[in-house]
N, C-alpha and C positions, 0 to 999 in steps of 0.2 A: 478609533473603532476596532475593536475583533473583527477582523473580516474571514469570514471561511470559505469558502470556494464549495462546500458543499452543505446548502442549507438545513439537513437534516441532523445535525451536528453541533454541538457545543462542549464547552470542557467540565470539566469537575470539578471541584475542592484539591484535587492531588496533581492535576495536569492533564489528564488524561481526556481526552475525544469521546465524546457516550454520544448515541442515540438521542437528540431530541423528541423523537420521538416518542422513546420510553418511558424519560427522567427529562423535563423541559427544567433548565434554569438559567437562571439570567445572570450576565455576566456585566457587571459594571463596568466601563472600557476607560480607558485613559482619554482626562480630558485637558483641554489647554486651560493653565491659567493666565489671568488677563495681563503678567509679563510676560508669555510665551514659552512658562517652562512647561513642562508635561507634572500632572498631576498622579501620586500613586496610583494604580488601578486598583480596584475595590472591590474584590471578590464576593459574592454573592452572600447572603448570612445563614447561616447555617443553625441548629438548632445546640450545638455546639459554643459558639458565639454568644449565643443569649445566654446560657448558663457561666462562661464563664467570665461575663459582662456583670451576671446579677450574682454572680457568686454562689451558685447554688449546683446540683449535680443535673447530668441531661433528662437524668430518670425524675426529677422533682420537677423540668422545666414540663417534661412530655405529662406529667399528669395534672398538673396544675391547669393546663391549654385545654386538655381532655376531663377537667374538672373532679378529677382522681384523688386521692392522697389526704393527709391530712396534716396538712401545712395550715401555720398562723395567716391571718387576714395579713399580714404587714408584707409575708414573703409572696402572699400573693398578689397583693399590689405590685411589690417589687420589681416579680415578673412578667407582670402585664404590662404594664410601663416602659420596660427594657424592649420586650417584644414589639410596643408599638414604636422607640427610637430607635430601633435597628431596622426596623419595617423588614421583621420576619413575616413571612408567608408559609406557614407548613403545605409540604408538596404531598397533595390527598393520593397524588398518585402513585407518588414513590411509596407512598405508608403502602398502596395497596398491592402494589408488588413486589416488597420485601413480605407482610401478611399470606398473601400467597404464594409463596415463595421460588418468585421468578427467578431463573438462572440467569449467569451471568458470563459469559466468555471475552478474555481479552483476542482482541487484534493486532498483530505488530507487523509492517510493512515497512521495507526504507524511504520511501519518502513518495505523503502526498501531492505534492508538485507535480511528479511523472505523472500525467495524466491515465497512465496504462494504468500505475498502482491505484490512483482514483477509483476507477474503474472496478477493479479488482473486488476493492473493499466495499463499497456500494453494492455490487452484486452478493458478495458475503453476507453482508449490513441485509439486506431486502428480505436473505431469507432467513436467517434466525429471527429477524424479527416477525415473519410469518408466524413462527414456531413459536412466537413467545420469547423467543430469547431476547434476554438485554447486551450492551456490547459496552466494551473499556480500549477505546484504538487509540496507540500509541507508533511514532517512526523510528526509526534507529539511524534514519541518515546514510548508511551507510556504514554506519561506524561500528565497528563491535564493544567499543564500549558507552555508547547509547543504547545500543539492542540491550547491554545486559545491565543497565541502570533500569530500563525499562521491564525488563525481568524482573527485576528484585523488585521494585514497585510492584506491578500486578503479582507480586508471589503473595505481599503483604494486602492484598483484598483479597473480599471472596471468590473468586472465580470457580467457574464449575469444570471450566476448557477453554485452550489457547490457539489461534491459528496461526503459523509465526508462515515472516518468509523471512529466512535467515540468513547471515551474511555470507554463507560456505561452508563457515571453519565450526569444531568444539572449540566453543569458550565456556567458560564457568558458566553461566549464565545460562546458557542453553543447557549445561547437564544440569544444573539446580533445577528448572524446569523439568524436564524429562525424569526427573528424579523424584520428582513432588506426588507420585499418585494422582496428576492427575491426567484428562485425557489433551493429546497433544498432537496436532496436525500440521507436517510445516505443507505450503502451499508456493507454486512456479518454483522453487530452490529445494533443495536438498543436500543432505551433509553427510557426506560418504563418513563409513563409518559409527554412525548412528543409525543402524540399519531396523531396530525396534521402535522406530518411528514413522506413522503410516503417511506417504507423500502424495499428491495428486502434482506433476509437473507436466508439459508439454513435450511431445516428439515433435523435432522443430524440422524431419527429415521430409514428410509427406509437403508440407509446405514451403521447404527450400528446391526440392528437385523440383518443384511443379513450378516455382520464378527461374529456376537455371535454365528449365528446357524452351522455357518461353523467349526470355533473354536471346538462346541460342537460334529460336526458329527465327527471331526480328533479326539476326546475320551477326550480334555480340560474338566476338569471339575470346576478346580480353576482360574480364567482369573483374572488377573490384570489391574487396568487402573489409567493414574495416566491424574490428573485434573493440571490446573495452574490457578484459583482463584485470585490471585493477579495481572494479567492481566487487571479483571470489564469489561473481555467483555461478554457480554450477551449471545454471541456464545459459549462460553467454558462455561457457565454456563448451559445453554440448552443442552449440549455433556453429561455433567457428568448424568445430569436429564434420558435424556433418557438411558442410559447404565445401571442406577441402575434401573431401569421397565424393562427393557428387562431381564438384568441378572435376577432380582426376579425370572420371566417368563419363561426363559430355564434354566437356570441351576441350579441343583437340590442341595436343600438346601440353594439357593439362594445363593451359592460360589463365590463370586465376592471380592476382596480387593480393595480399593479406596483410594489413595494415592495422597496430595499434594504436587506442589516444586512448587518452585520460578525460575527466568532467573539466575539462579548460579551454575557452575559448583558441588559446596559442595549440595544444593538442592537439584541437580537430584541426585547428588549418594547416597545422604541418602534414597530418594524415592526410587531409586534400592535395595539398602540394605533391606529395609521394606519388598518388591515385594518378594525377594529371601527367606527372613526368613520366608516368609507366604506360600513360597513352592509354587508360582503359574509356572503354565507350558506357561500361555501366557501372552501378556501384549500389551493394547491398550495408546494410547497417545492421547490426547486433541489437541495438540500443538505440529507441526514438528519440530525447535528445540529442545525439549527437546528429540524425539526421537532420533535426530540423536546422542544427546549424550549418550541418553543410551546406543545405539549401540554401540557405543564406548567404555564406560563400560563395557557392556558383553563381548566383545571381550577380553577386560583384563583382565578382570575373566577366561578366557579360555571355554567361552559358546560361543556354534555356534550357528547364525541365524539360525532358519529353523527348522535344528534339537535336539537341547538344548536350544533353548527357541522360542518362536513363539509370532512376532512382526508383530503388522497394526498399521499406524497412521492416523489420520485425513492429508488434503491437499494433492493432487495430485503434489506436484511437481518434477521437472528434474532429482533433484539428488537422488531420490527415487528410480527411473529404472536405475539409474548410478553404484549406488551400488550390491556389489555381498555377498550373492544373492539378488535379488530386490525387494523388501520392499513392501506386501502388503497397499492398503492405503482406507480411506474411503474419497471418493473426492468431493468433495462441490461444484464442477461446476464452477468453478473458472470463466471461461471466458462466461457462460451462465449468474453470477449474475453479470458479470460487462455488459454486454450488454442489459439486463433487467432493471438492473439502470441507461444507462444513457438513454435507451428508454425512462421511466419514468420522466428524465429531460427534454429530447427535447420536448414531451409532453407539457409539462407544461411552455414551454419556450416561447415555438409558439402560445400558449393560455393560458395568465397565470390568464384571471380572464372564464376561463369556466369550468363546473362543472364535475372536475374531480373524476375519481373512491378515491377508499378510501387508492387506493396507497400501496398494501399491495402483496407482493409477496416472496411466499416460493418456492424455488428451490430444491427437493428431490435429499439427499444425493446414491453417489452409493458405493458399496463395490469392490475392483478390488484386487481379489486375486492375488498373487504373488508368490515365492519361498521365503517369509521370516516365511512362514507357513509351520508346518508340521503335522503327526499324533503322539500321545505320545507314547515315545517307552514303 
């Protein structure tokens, strides 16, 4: 079974994730054979599949199904039998979308398994849907190669614009997208040197300052910070820069410890070992998946969250509110960022030749204190 954490989405014939609300598509999932092996997944049947099986053109199938055109009775019967055998059902809503000229926007994010990006995609898709715009959604898996492959596929579709969370470096795919005479907006991350592309990113300073201030008020004097530079994210780098500046200002003698990690268990464990060796009493994480792993590692060492170690993470994801204790966060206001990004794109889609502003938006971060921080014993 194809399991999708976002019930409003499904896959199209090209492997794109699209809004199920706008184009309902049936995906025939992998089935178990009696011998325990897996049967090849069967995709939903398209009019192209019917035409190929019947040996006629797509236009012929369409006309016969609508009672139009001049075809022999034998050809009409062949097409109708093929439709029945293959179980093809014309998608009336998709046809309505095409006839009404509904627009389509491509959305590219690094990882839908990351709850933060799931929230961001959800906010953007909802806003686009409210404006009658359908979506094609893809993920880069934090890989420039996969990013460029998706962009190449996207450019082969009839899209009217794109919102991208880029990998942070200028690539052939990104350059092709920017040069394609399509409205493009970067959200959450930007690329140095591509100043012509409008972007919406979070400003890490307000939330980080409030978080460090609260830790200092609670008596913390040695604060650890976990960065994740291997992501190649401009936002991650800006968070580290903001923390360094604020720590020098607010902590006595600038007693902060910055460590780096990658997306592996071993790397995160090593980062925590270094922080514990430095006797930090509080930890701030730039990347929520890192914090989730670190919390588990702290419990494995018998260190209680809040009383034994104060923790704060970027990204206000639902998982942090469900933990015990709930985790304090520096919220990037994902919904606000997503809405702003969509509005900027829609403006440029509506008036592609208008003299728009520079298209730079910074959304201030917000510190949300919960029970994962406490006073130093």
